[in-house]
LOKEPA-597346 format. One record per residue (C-alpha): residue number from 0; z, y, x. Coordinates in steps of 0.001 Angstrom, whole numbers, plus 500000, padded with zeros to 6 digits. Last residue first. Example, Ala and Ser with C-alpha at 12.3 -4.5 7.8 and 13.67 -1.06 7.14 Angstrom:
<atoms>
@seq = 1 | c3 = 507140 | c2 = 498940 | c1 = 513670;
@seq = 0 | c3 = 507800 | c2 = 495500 | c1 = 512300;
</atoms>
This chain:
<atoms>
@seq = 335 | c3 = 518043 | c2 = 537574 | c1 = 457130;
@seq = 334 | c3 = 517385 | c2 = 540962 | c1 = 458748;
@seq = 333 | c3 = 514785 | c2 = 539735 | c1 = 461242;
@seq = 332 | c3 = 513168 | c2 = 537478 | c1 = 458647;
@seq = 331 | c3 = 512641 | c2 = 540410 | c1 = 456280;
@seq = 330 | c3 = 511215 | c2 = 542416 | c1 = 459189;
@seq = 329 | c3 = 508701 | c2 = 539601 | c1 = 459734;
@seq = 328 | c3 = 507789 | c2 = 539664 | c1 = 456046;
@seq = 327 | c3 = 506965 | c2 = 543385 | c1 = 456383;
@seq = 326 | c3 = 504978 | c2 = 542719 | c1 = 459586;
@seq = 325 | c3 = 503009 | c2 = 540166 | c1 = 457612;
@seq = 324 | c3 = 503171 | c2 = 536377 | c1 = 457450;
@seq = 323 | c3 = 501245 | c2 = 534997 | c1 = 454473;
@seq = 322 | c3 = 498385 | c2 = 533213 | c1 = 456254;
@seq = 321 | c3 = 499840 | c2 = 529729 | c1 = 455627;
@seq = 320 | c3 = 503021 | c2 = 529629 | c1 = 453631;
@seq = 319 | c3 = 506026 | c2 = 529784 | c1 = 455980;
@seq = 318 | c3 = 508617 | c2 = 527189 | c1 = 456930;
@seq = 317 | c3 = 511173 | c2 = 529069 | c1 = 458995;
@seq = 316 | c3 = 513022 | c2 = 528264 | c1 = 462225;
@seq = 315 | c3 = 515927 | c2 = 530415 | c1 = 463468;
@seq = 314 | c3 = 516437 | c2 = 529996 | c1 = 467237;
@seq = 313 | c3 = 519665 | c2 = 528499 | c1 = 468630;
@seq = 312 | c3 = 519703 | c2 = 524937 | c1 = 467244;
@seq = 311 | c3 = 515971 | c2 = 524230 | c1 = 467155;
@seq = 310 | c3 = 515643 | c2 = 525840 | c1 = 470591;
@seq = 309 | c3 = 518393 | c2 = 523624 | c1 = 471999;
@seq = 308 | c3 = 516817 | c2 = 520458 | c1 = 470637;
@seq = 307 | c3 = 513405 | c2 = 521414 | c1 = 472022;
@seq = 306 | c3 = 514866 | c2 = 522198 | c1 = 475462;
@seq = 305 | c3 = 516515 | c2 = 518786 | c1 = 475608;
@seq = 304 | c3 = 513243 | c2 = 517174 | c1 = 474542;
@seq = 303 | c3 = 511392 | c2 = 518942 | c1 = 477367;
@seq = 302 | c3 = 513938 | c2 = 518084 | c1 = 480051;
@seq = 301 | c3 = 514016 | c2 = 514435 | c1 = 479039;
@seq = 300 | c3 = 510229 | c2 = 514190 | c1 = 478724;
@seq = 299 | c3 = 509436 | c2 = 515704 | c1 = 482137;
@seq = 298 | c3 = 508416 | c2 = 512361 | c1 = 483675;
@seq = 297 | c3 = 506058 | c2 = 511932 | c1 = 480708;
@seq = 296 | c3 = 503798 | c2 = 514783 | c1 = 481894;
@seq = 295 | c3 = 501647 | c2 = 515967 | c1 = 478951;
@seq = 294 | c3 = 503647 | c2 = 519079 | c1 = 478012;
@seq = 293 | c3 = 502434 | c2 = 520896 | c1 = 474884;
@seq = 292 | c3 = 505373 | c2 = 520581 | c1 = 472493;
@seq = 291 | c3 = 505122 | c2 = 522281 | c1 = 469107;
@seq = 290 | c3 = 502960 | c2 = 519711 | c1 = 467301;
@seq = 289 | c3 = 505133 | c2 = 517028 | c1 = 465709;
@seq = 288 | c3 = 508596 | c2 = 517591 | c1 = 467174;
@seq = 287 | c3 = 508636 | c2 = 521160 | c1 = 465905;
@seq = 286 | c3 = 508594 | c2 = 520143 | c1 = 462256;
@seq = 285 | c3 = 511103 | c2 = 517277 | c1 = 462398;
@seq = 284 | c3 = 513293 | c2 = 519256 | c1 = 464805;
@seq = 283 | c3 = 513378 | c2 = 522185 | c1 = 462365;
@seq = 282 | c3 = 514185 | c2 = 519793 | c1 = 459528;
@seq = 281 | c3 = 517220 | c2 = 518532 | c1 = 461419;
@seq = 280 | c3 = 518309 | c2 = 521988 | c1 = 462584;
@seq = 279 | c3 = 518256 | c2 = 523534 | c1 = 459110;
@seq = 278 | c3 = 515260 | c2 = 525258 | c1 = 457563;
@seq = 277 | c3 = 514679 | c2 = 528876 | c1 = 456521;
@seq = 276 | c3 = 512341 | c2 = 529389 | c1 = 453603;
@seq = 275 | c3 = 509188 | c2 = 531361 | c1 = 452860;
@seq = 274 | c3 = 507571 | c2 = 530305 | c1 = 449613;
@seq = 273 | c3 = 504402 | c2 = 528448 | c1 = 448582;
@seq = 272 | c3 = 504492 | c2 = 525476 | c1 = 450955;
@seq = 271 | c3 = 501335 | c2 = 523341 | c1 = 451162;
@seq = 270 | c3 = 499230 | c2 = 524662 | c1 = 454073;
@seq = 269 | c3 = 502354 | c2 = 525221 | c1 = 456208;
@seq = 268 | c3 = 502738 | c2 = 527577 | c1 = 459142;
@seq = 267 | c3 = 505965 | c2 = 526813 | c1 = 461015;
@seq = 266 | c3 = 507428 | c2 = 530203 | c1 = 461934;
@seq = 265 | c3 = 509736 | c2 = 530372 | c1 = 464954;
@seq = 264 | c3 = 512180 | c2 = 533260 | c1 = 465177;
@seq = 263 | c3 = 513490 | c2 = 536084 | c1 = 467344;
@seq = 262 | c3 = 512231 | c2 = 534886 | c1 = 470725;
@seq = 261 | c3 = 513356 | c2 = 537481 | c1 = 473292;
@seq = 260 | c3 = 510424 | c2 = 539208 | c1 = 474927;
@seq = 259 | c3 = 508731 | c2 = 538935 | c1 = 478326;
@seq = 258 | c3 = 506421 | c2 = 541812 | c1 = 479239;
@seq = 257 | c3 = 503361 | c2 = 542879 | c1 = 477291;
@seq = 256 | c3 = 499735 | c2 = 542635 | c1 = 478492;
@seq = 255 | c3 = 498060 | c2 = 545965 | c1 = 478079;
@seq = 254 | c3 = 496149 | c2 = 547043 | c1 = 475013;
@seq = 253 | c3 = 492529 | c2 = 547829 | c1 = 474262;
@seq = 252 | c3 = 492191 | c2 = 545646 | c1 = 471162;
@seq = 251 | c3 = 488873 | c2 = 544021 | c1 = 472065;
@seq = 250 | c3 = 489286 | c2 = 544164 | c1 = 475831;
@seq = 249 | c3 = 492799 | c2 = 542772 | c1 = 475871;
@seq = 248 | c3 = 492054 | c2 = 540180 | c1 = 473220;
@seq = 247 | c3 = 489040 | c2 = 538876 | c1 = 475145;
@seq = 246 | c3 = 486353 | c2 = 537160 | c1 = 473068;
@seq = 245 | c3 = 485230 | c2 = 533617 | c1 = 472339;
@seq = 244 | c3 = 482884 | c2 = 531830 | c1 = 469963;
@seq = 243 | c3 = 483839 | c2 = 528620 | c1 = 468248;
@seq = 242 | c3 = 481430 | c2 = 526174 | c1 = 466664;
@seq = 241 | c3 = 482408 | c2 = 525117 | c1 = 463147;
@seq = 240 | c3 = 480044 | c2 = 527400 | c1 = 461228;
@seq = 239 | c3 = 477046 | c2 = 526794 | c1 = 463462;
@seq = 238 | c3 = 475501 | c2 = 530000 | c1 = 464763;
@seq = 237 | c3 = 472504 | c2 = 531553 | c1 = 462944;
@seq = 236 | c3 = 474561 | c2 = 534518 | c1 = 461793;
@seq = 235 | c3 = 475310 | c2 = 535342 | c1 = 465441;
@seq = 234 | c3 = 479033 | c2 = 535750 | c1 = 465781;
@seq = 233 | c3 = 481131 | c2 = 538691 | c1 = 464516;
@seq = 232 | c3 = 483349 | c2 = 540909 | c1 = 466658;
@seq = 231 | c3 = 486639 | c2 = 541439 | c1 = 464783;
@seq = 230 | c3 = 487230 | c2 = 544001 | c1 = 462026;
@seq = 229 | c3 = 485836 | c2 = 541554 | c1 = 459457;
@seq = 228 | c3 = 488781 | c2 = 539136 | c1 = 459778;
@seq = 227 | c3 = 488176 | c2 = 536519 | c1 = 457063;
@seq = 226 | c3 = 484508 | c2 = 536350 | c1 = 458088;
@seq = 225 | c3 = 485618 | c2 = 535703 | c1 = 461668;
@seq = 224 | c3 = 487467 | c2 = 532597 | c1 = 460498;
@seq = 223 | c3 = 484269 | c2 = 531177 | c1 = 458979;
@seq = 222 | c3 = 482323 | c2 = 532008 | c1 = 462162;
@seq = 221 | c3 = 484824 | c2 = 530023 | c1 = 464197;
@seq = 220 | c3 = 487429 | c2 = 531577 | c1 = 466476;
@seq = 219 | c3 = 488215 | c2 = 531269 | c1 = 470182;
@seq = 218 | c3 = 490506 | c2 = 533780 | c1 = 471880;
@seq = 217 | c3 = 489984 | c2 = 534256 | c1 = 475615;
@seq = 216 | c3 = 493190 | c2 = 533251 | c1 = 477318;
@seq = 215 | c3 = 496370 | c2 = 535251 | c1 = 477484;
@seq = 214 | c3 = 499708 | c2 = 533539 | c1 = 477878;
@seq = 213 | c3 = 502420 | c2 = 536127 | c1 = 477283;
@seq = 212 | c3 = 506016 | c2 = 535210 | c1 = 478173;
@seq = 211 | c3 = 508500 | c2 = 534166 | c1 = 475493;
@seq = 210 | c3 = 512297 | c2 = 534145 | c1 = 475871;
@seq = 209 | c3 = 515186 | c2 = 531941 | c1 = 474853;
@seq = 208 | c3 = 518362 | c2 = 533724 | c1 = 475920;
@seq = 207 | c3 = 520265 | c2 = 532502 | c1 = 478981;
@seq = 206 | c3 = 521083 | c2 = 535997 | c1 = 480231;
@seq = 205 | c3 = 518642 | c2 = 535656 | c1 = 483161;
@seq = 204 | c3 = 515909 | c2 = 534536 | c1 = 480745;
@seq = 203 | c3 = 515602 | c2 = 531078 | c1 = 479227;
@seq = 202 | c3 = 512166 | c2 = 529552 | c1 = 478805;
@seq = 201 | c3 = 508879 | c2 = 529901 | c1 = 476959;
@seq = 200 | c3 = 505202 | c2 = 530107 | c1 = 477951;
@seq = 199 | c3 = 502919 | c2 = 530392 | c1 = 474924;
@seq = 198 | c3 = 499894 | c2 = 528435 | c1 = 473699;
@seq = 197 | c3 = 497525 | c2 = 528852 | c1 = 470744;
@seq = 196 | c3 = 497063 | c2 = 532541 | c1 = 469953;
@seq = 195 | c3 = 498966 | c2 = 534272 | c1 = 472711;
@seq = 194 | c3 = 501446 | c2 = 537088 | c1 = 473338;
@seq = 193 | c3 = 499753 | c2 = 539910 | c1 = 471398;
@seq = 192 | c3 = 501633 | c2 = 543033 | c1 = 470372;
@seq = 191 | c3 = 502170 | c2 = 543809 | c1 = 466679;
@seq = 190 | c3 = 500508 | c2 = 546844 | c1 = 465085;
@seq = 189 | c3 = 499264 | c2 = 545609 | c1 = 461715;
@seq = 188 | c3 = 495929 | c2 = 544426 | c1 = 463191;
@seq = 187 | c3 = 497954 | c2 = 542507 | c1 = 465769;
@seq = 186 | c3 = 499703 | c2 = 540757 | c1 = 462883;
@seq = 185 | c3 = 496336 | c2 = 539771 | c1 = 461405;
@seq = 184 | c3 = 495169 | c2 = 538448 | c1 = 464775;
@seq = 183 | c3 = 498300 | c2 = 536302 | c1 = 465121;
@seq = 182 | c3 = 497813 | c2 = 534885 | c1 = 461620;
@seq = 181 | c3 = 494193 | c2 = 533938 | c1 = 462277;
@seq = 180 | c3 = 495074 | c2 = 532343 | c1 = 465617;
@seq = 179 | c3 = 497958 | c2 = 530306 | c1 = 464213;
@seq = 178 | c3 = 496026 | c2 = 529303 | c1 = 461080;
@seq = 177 | c3 = 497116 | c2 = 525710 | c1 = 460490;
@seq = 176 | c3 = 493856 | c2 = 524396 | c1 = 461977;
@seq = 175 | c3 = 495599 | c2 = 522540 | c1 = 464780;
@seq = 174 | c3 = 499068 | c2 = 521589 | c1 = 463590;
@seq = 173 | c3 = 501861 | c2 = 524150 | c1 = 463240;
@seq = 172 | c3 = 503235 | c2 = 527063 | c1 = 465221;
@seq = 171 | c3 = 503629 | c2 = 530810 | c1 = 465135;
@seq = 170 | c3 = 506263 | c2 = 532164 | c1 = 467536;
@seq = 169 | c3 = 507972 | c2 = 535480 | c1 = 466817;
@seq = 168 | c3 = 508680 | c2 = 537839 | c1 = 469687;
@seq = 167 | c3 = 511134 | c2 = 540714 | c1 = 470088;
@seq = 166 | c3 = 510703 | c2 = 543995 | c1 = 471994;
@seq = 165 | c3 = 510128 | c2 = 546088 | c1 = 468889;
@seq = 164 | c3 = 507472 | c2 = 543689 | c1 = 467574;
@seq = 163 | c3 = 505817 | c2 = 540900 | c1 = 469534;
@seq = 162 | c3 = 503306 | c2 = 538240 | c1 = 468565;
@seq = 161 | c3 = 503058 | c2 = 534574 | c1 = 469488;
@seq = 160 | c3 = 500799 | c2 = 531596 | c1 = 468950;
@seq = 159 | c3 = 502170 | c2 = 528130 | c1 = 469385;
@seq = 158 | c3 = 501681 | c2 = 524840 | c1 = 471220;
@seq = 157 | c3 = 504472 | c2 = 525255 | c1 = 473749;
@seq = 156 | c3 = 504152 | c2 = 525449 | c1 = 477524;
@seq = 155 | c3 = 507540 | c2 = 525212 | c1 = 479148;
@seq = 154 | c3 = 509747 | c2 = 526830 | c1 = 481769;
@seq = 153 | c3 = 512564 | c2 = 525322 | c1 = 483875;
@seq = 152 | c3 = 510692 | c2 = 526272 | c1 = 487083;
@seq = 151 | c3 = 509553 | c2 = 522688 | c1 = 487691;
@seq = 150 | c3 = 508324 | c2 = 522715 | c1 = 484094;
@seq = 149 | c3 = 506081 | c2 = 525685 | c1 = 484879;
@seq = 148 | c3 = 504447 | c2 = 523921 | c1 = 487835;
@seq = 147 | c3 = 503902 | c2 = 520824 | c1 = 485659;
@seq = 146 | c3 = 502157 | c2 = 522811 | c1 = 482918;
@seq = 145 | c3 = 500140 | c2 = 524813 | c1 = 485463;
@seq = 144 | c3 = 498874 | c2 = 521642 | c1 = 487137;
@seq = 143 | c3 = 497724 | c2 = 520176 | c1 = 483825;
@seq = 142 | c3 = 496180 | c2 = 523524 | c1 = 482859;
@seq = 141 | c3 = 494193 | c2 = 523625 | c1 = 486087;
@seq = 140 | c3 = 492827 | c2 = 520149 | c1 = 485352;
@seq = 139 | c3 = 491789 | c2 = 521263 | c1 = 481859;
@seq = 138 | c3 = 490055 | c2 = 524381 | c1 = 483179;
@seq = 137 | c3 = 488214 | c2 = 522582 | c1 = 485965;
@seq = 136 | c3 = 485885 | c2 = 520637 | c1 = 483678;
@seq = 135 | c3 = 484990 | c2 = 523732 | c1 = 481643;
@seq = 134 | c3 = 484331 | c2 = 525660 | c1 = 484855;
@seq = 133 | c3 = 482093 | c2 = 522851 | c1 = 486103;
@seq = 132 | c3 = 480117 | c2 = 522794 | c1 = 482862;
@seq = 131 | c3 = 479372 | c2 = 526513 | c1 = 483042;
@seq = 130 | c3 = 478515 | c2 = 526329 | c1 = 486755;
@seq = 129 | c3 = 476216 | c2 = 523269 | c1 = 486482;
@seq = 128 | c3 = 477956 | c2 = 520094 | c1 = 487584;
@seq = 127 | c3 = 478350 | c2 = 519356 | c1 = 491302;
@seq = 126 | c3 = 482147 | c2 = 518984 | c1 = 491081;
@seq = 125 | c3 = 481848 | c2 = 515993 | c1 = 488718;
@seq = 124 | c3 = 485069 | c2 = 513971 | c1 = 488743;
@seq = 123 | c3 = 487417 | c2 = 516495 | c1 = 490330;
@seq = 122 | c3 = 490405 | c2 = 515116 | c1 = 492248;
@seq = 121 | c3 = 493444 | c2 = 517412 | c1 = 492188;
@seq = 120 | c3 = 496212 | c2 = 516492 | c1 = 494627;
@seq = 119 | c3 = 499568 | c2 = 518147 | c1 = 494104;
@seq = 118 | c3 = 502580 | c2 = 518640 | c1 = 496361;
@seq = 117 | c3 = 505982 | c2 = 519506 | c1 = 494905;
@seq = 116 | c3 = 508016 | c2 = 516929 | c1 = 496853;
@seq = 115 | c3 = 508031 | c2 = 514512 | c1 = 493900;
@seq = 114 | c3 = 504263 | c2 = 514140 | c1 = 494259;
@seq = 113 | c3 = 501904 | c2 = 515161 | c1 = 491446;
@seq = 112 | c3 = 498456 | c2 = 513562 | c1 = 491186;
@seq = 111 | c3 = 495919 | c2 = 515343 | c1 = 488973;
@seq = 110 | c3 = 492849 | c2 = 513406 | c1 = 487852;
@seq = 109 | c3 = 489256 | c2 = 514184 | c1 = 486967;
@seq = 108 | c3 = 486984 | c2 = 515473 | c1 = 484196;
@seq = 107 | c3 = 485548 | c2 = 512573 | c1 = 482192;
@seq = 106 | c3 = 488922 | c2 = 511256 | c1 = 481080;
@seq = 105 | c3 = 491735 | c2 = 513564 | c1 = 482096;
@seq = 104 | c3 = 493813 | c2 = 511383 | c1 = 484404;
@seq = 103 | c3 = 497462 | c2 = 512312 | c1 = 484779;
@seq = 102 | c3 = 499469 | c2 = 511200 | c1 = 487796;
@seq = 101 | c3 = 503111 | c2 = 510627 | c1 = 488677;
@seq = 100 | c3 = 505234 | c2 = 510512 | c1 = 491799;
@seq = 99 | c3 = 506585 | c2 = 508712 | c1 = 494830;
@seq = 98 | c3 = 506885 | c2 = 505108 | c1 = 493598;
@seq = 97 | c3 = 503869 | c2 = 505219 | c1 = 491319;
@seq = 96 | c3 = 503327 | c2 = 506353 | c1 = 487753;
@seq = 95 | c3 = 500199 | c2 = 506773 | c1 = 485670;
@seq = 94 | c3 = 499299 | c2 = 508683 | c1 = 482496;
@seq = 93 | c3 = 495867 | c2 = 508526 | c1 = 480856;
@seq = 92 | c3 = 494850 | c2 = 511632 | c1 = 478894;
@seq = 91 | c3 = 492243 | c2 = 511838 | c1 = 476118;
@seq = 90 | c3 = 491664 | c2 = 515390 | c1 = 474929;
@seq = 89 | c3 = 493079 | c2 = 518425 | c1 = 476694;
@seq = 88 | c3 = 494118 | c2 = 520776 | c1 = 473891;
@seq = 87 | c3 = 495365 | c2 = 518439 | c1 = 471178;
@seq = 86 | c3 = 496406 | c2 = 515739 | c1 = 473656;
@seq = 85 | c3 = 495401 | c2 = 512193 | c1 = 472719;
@seq = 84 | c3 = 497706 | c2 = 509936 | c1 = 474713;
@seq = 83 | c3 = 497388 | c2 = 506922 | c1 = 476968;
@seq = 82 | c3 = 500412 | c2 = 505182 | c1 = 478458;
@seq = 81 | c3 = 502187 | c2 = 504097 | c1 = 481606;
@seq = 80 | c3 = 499457 | c2 = 502637 | c1 = 483820;
@seq = 79 | c3 = 500894 | c2 = 501678 | c1 = 487183;
@seq = 78 | c3 = 499754 | c2 = 503307 | c1 = 490412;
@seq = 77 | c3 = 499756 | c2 = 500996 | c1 = 493440;
@seq = 76 | c3 = 499217 | c2 = 504180 | c1 = 495469;
@seq = 75 | c3 = 496087 | c2 = 502997 | c1 = 497293;
@seq = 74 | c3 = 494984 | c2 = 500867 | c1 = 494335;
@seq = 73 | c3 = 495050 | c2 = 503822 | c1 = 491954;
@seq = 72 | c3 = 493669 | c2 = 506249 | c1 = 494564;
@seq = 71 | c3 = 490644 | c2 = 504061 | c1 = 495357;
@seq = 70 | c3 = 488047 | c2 = 506683 | c1 = 494449;
@seq = 69 | c3 = 489619 | c2 = 509084 | c1 = 496946;
@seq = 68 | c3 = 486887 | c2 = 511368 | c1 = 498296;
@seq = 67 | c3 = 484616 | c2 = 510445 | c1 = 495362;
@seq = 66 | c3 = 487032 | c2 = 512264 | c1 = 493052;
@seq = 65 | c3 = 485795 | c2 = 515473 | c1 = 494632;
@seq = 64 | c3 = 488510 | c2 = 517500 | c1 = 496378;
@seq = 63 | c3 = 491257 | c2 = 520051 | c1 = 495738;
@seq = 62 | c3 = 494573 | c2 = 519916 | c1 = 497564;
@seq = 61 | c3 = 497559 | c2 = 521617 | c1 = 495967;
@seq = 60 | c3 = 500639 | c2 = 522871 | c1 = 497794;
@seq = 59 | c3 = 503688 | c2 = 524240 | c1 = 495968;
@seq = 58 | c3 = 505940 | c2 = 527160 | c1 = 496913;
@seq = 57 | c3 = 509220 | c2 = 528303 | c1 = 495413;
@seq = 56 | c3 = 510485 | c2 = 531517 | c1 = 497021;
@seq = 55 | c3 = 509667 | c2 = 533859 | c1 = 494177;
@seq = 54 | c3 = 506552 | c2 = 535808 | c1 = 493228;
@seq = 53 | c3 = 507131 | c2 = 538720 | c1 = 490870;
@seq = 52 | c3 = 505422 | c2 = 538266 | c1 = 487532;
@seq = 51 | c3 = 502455 | c2 = 540292 | c1 = 486300;
@seq = 50 | c3 = 500024 | c2 = 538002 | c1 = 488122;
@seq = 49 | c3 = 500427 | c2 = 535170 | c1 = 485594;
@seq = 48 | c3 = 496790 | c2 = 535480 | c1 = 484586;
@seq = 47 | c3 = 495436 | c2 = 532350 | c1 = 482881;
@seq = 46 | c3 = 491930 | c2 = 533611 | c1 = 483717;
@seq = 45 | c3 = 493098 | c2 = 533905 | c1 = 487320;
@seq = 44 | c3 = 493868 | c2 = 530183 | c1 = 487193;
@seq = 43 | c3 = 490267 | c2 = 529333 | c1 = 486283;
@seq = 42 | c3 = 489091 | c2 = 531734 | c1 = 488971;
@seq = 41 | c3 = 491009 | c2 = 529698 | c1 = 491552;
@seq = 40 | c3 = 489121 | c2 = 526576 | c1 = 490475;
@seq = 39 | c3 = 485769 | c2 = 528334 | c1 = 490747;
@seq = 38 | c3 = 486654 | c2 = 529697 | c1 = 494190;
@seq = 37 | c3 = 487879 | c2 = 526282 | c1 = 495352;
@seq = 36 | c3 = 484701 | c2 = 524538 | c1 = 494191;
@seq = 35 | c3 = 482546 | c2 = 527122 | c1 = 495947;
@seq = 34 | c3 = 484549 | c2 = 526914 | c1 = 499175;
@seq = 33 | c3 = 484468 | c2 = 523105 | c1 = 499410;
@seq = 32 | c3 = 486792 | c2 = 521976 | c1 = 502227;
@seq = 31 | c3 = 489765 | c2 = 522573 | c1 = 499965;
@seq = 30 | c3 = 493147 | c2 = 524310 | c1 = 499778;
@seq = 29 | c3 = 495260 | c2 = 525771 | c1 = 496998;
@seq = 28 | c3 = 498716 | c2 = 527263 | c1 = 497574;
@seq = 27 | c3 = 500562 | c2 = 527534 | c1 = 494260;
@seq = 26 | c3 = 503229 | c2 = 530221 | c1 = 494412;
@seq = 25 | c3 = 506283 | c2 = 530324 | c1 = 492170;
@seq = 24 | c3 = 507875 | c2 = 533047 | c1 = 490013;
@seq = 23 | c3 = 505338 | c2 = 532822 | c1 = 487158;
@seq = 22 | c3 = 502434 | c2 = 530846 | c1 = 488543;
@seq = 21 | c3 = 501065 | c2 = 532954 | c1 = 491387;
@seq = 20 | c3 = 497844 | c2 = 531533 | c1 = 492922;
@seq = 19 | c3 = 497236 | c2 = 531368 | c1 = 496688;
@seq = 18 | c3 = 493765 | c2 = 530543 | c1 = 498047;
@seq = 17 | c3 = 492636 | c2 = 528471 | c1 = 501001;
@seq = 16 | c3 = 489397 | c2 = 527562 | c1 = 502749;
@seq = 15 | c3 = 488342 | c2 = 525176 | c1 = 505528;
@seq = 14 | c3 = 490399 | c2 = 522147 | c1 = 504514;
@seq = 13 | c3 = 489770 | c2 = 519065 | c1 = 506687;
@seq = 12 | c3 = 493405 | c2 = 518730 | c1 = 507779;
@seq = 11 | c3 = 494633 | c2 = 519202 | c1 = 504194;
@seq = 10 | c3 = 492248 | c2 = 516512 | c1 = 502956;
@seq = 9 | c3 = 493460 | c2 = 514144 | c1 = 505678;
@seq = 8 | c3 = 497104 | c2 = 514990 | c1 = 504729;
@seq = 7 | c3 = 496923 | c2 = 514302 | c1 = 500988;
@seq = 6 | c3 = 495575 | c2 = 510750 | c1 = 500813;
@seq = 5 | c3 = 497824 | c2 = 509255 | c1 = 503507;
@seq = 4 | c3 = 500663 | c2 = 511434 | c1 = 502213;
@seq = 3 | c3 = 500371 | c2 = 509841 | c1 = 498775;
@seq = 2 | c3 = 501122 | c2 = 506538 | c1 = 500451;
@seq = 1 | c3 = 499076 | c2 = 503447 | c1 = 501250;
@seq = 0 | c3 = 500000 | c2 = 500000 | c1 = 500000;
</atoms>
């Protein structure tokens, strides 16, 4: 059996280019022998944009290479299959474990190997794809690394939108198609600040309060959603109704990215409920346990579930009729 080091160190020795990415308070040091691949990968992280946070002392190394450079990684590490999952944002994921760490394979795109020391190895399945396809391939792998890097800083990705008002944030969650993006855009129209439409970074601040950090990606909406929000840019009328088109929230609404905000409430958007109601801890866990978590690494399950239980206990959770949250309703929640 070979070790992770036997895969990692030769790639590090051959690296001819490097790039450092801030991920919240940590630094991710990328290296590769392929300058074009590294630049594209780094750009994927820049799109996630955590540059507003002061870099701390934690540092992680990540080697980037074609999958062909280590096709035998499973045999080399004696990696054992743990499980396969269908992730809402990343598709089919295959999780592996070996003595020194864990790995996640994103079918058709590549694999990320995470060593207990904080080192990563990202093996890209088709690095020679056309630029648009390559960027799409790299995005999912970058998100896997970001999720693990956040968890190592006691932070989490959650599957939720988020908007801010008066220095507080409300999270909007529910299954895909529940209306998180639509609701967030409506709140922005009413004067709320934008934290994200589908994923948010959450964790405890210095005072131990649950806090949200903005996670800005280009917003994707379908033509049918755009028709509900006529103030937004509209797609070509000949476009397919279910295909998404994307735009930048910052450019469209001309506002700056907000700072971290205390989480005031979590709204579970329901297609069947007709009235707003607050739920107890047990029902909150039942709702949030279905779609709220967005962490694919099974080794982090204990930490993630502990955080979920604490959030359900300390943050008010409401069941809310779909598309009925307004700034006025938000103020009602705040004074409940």
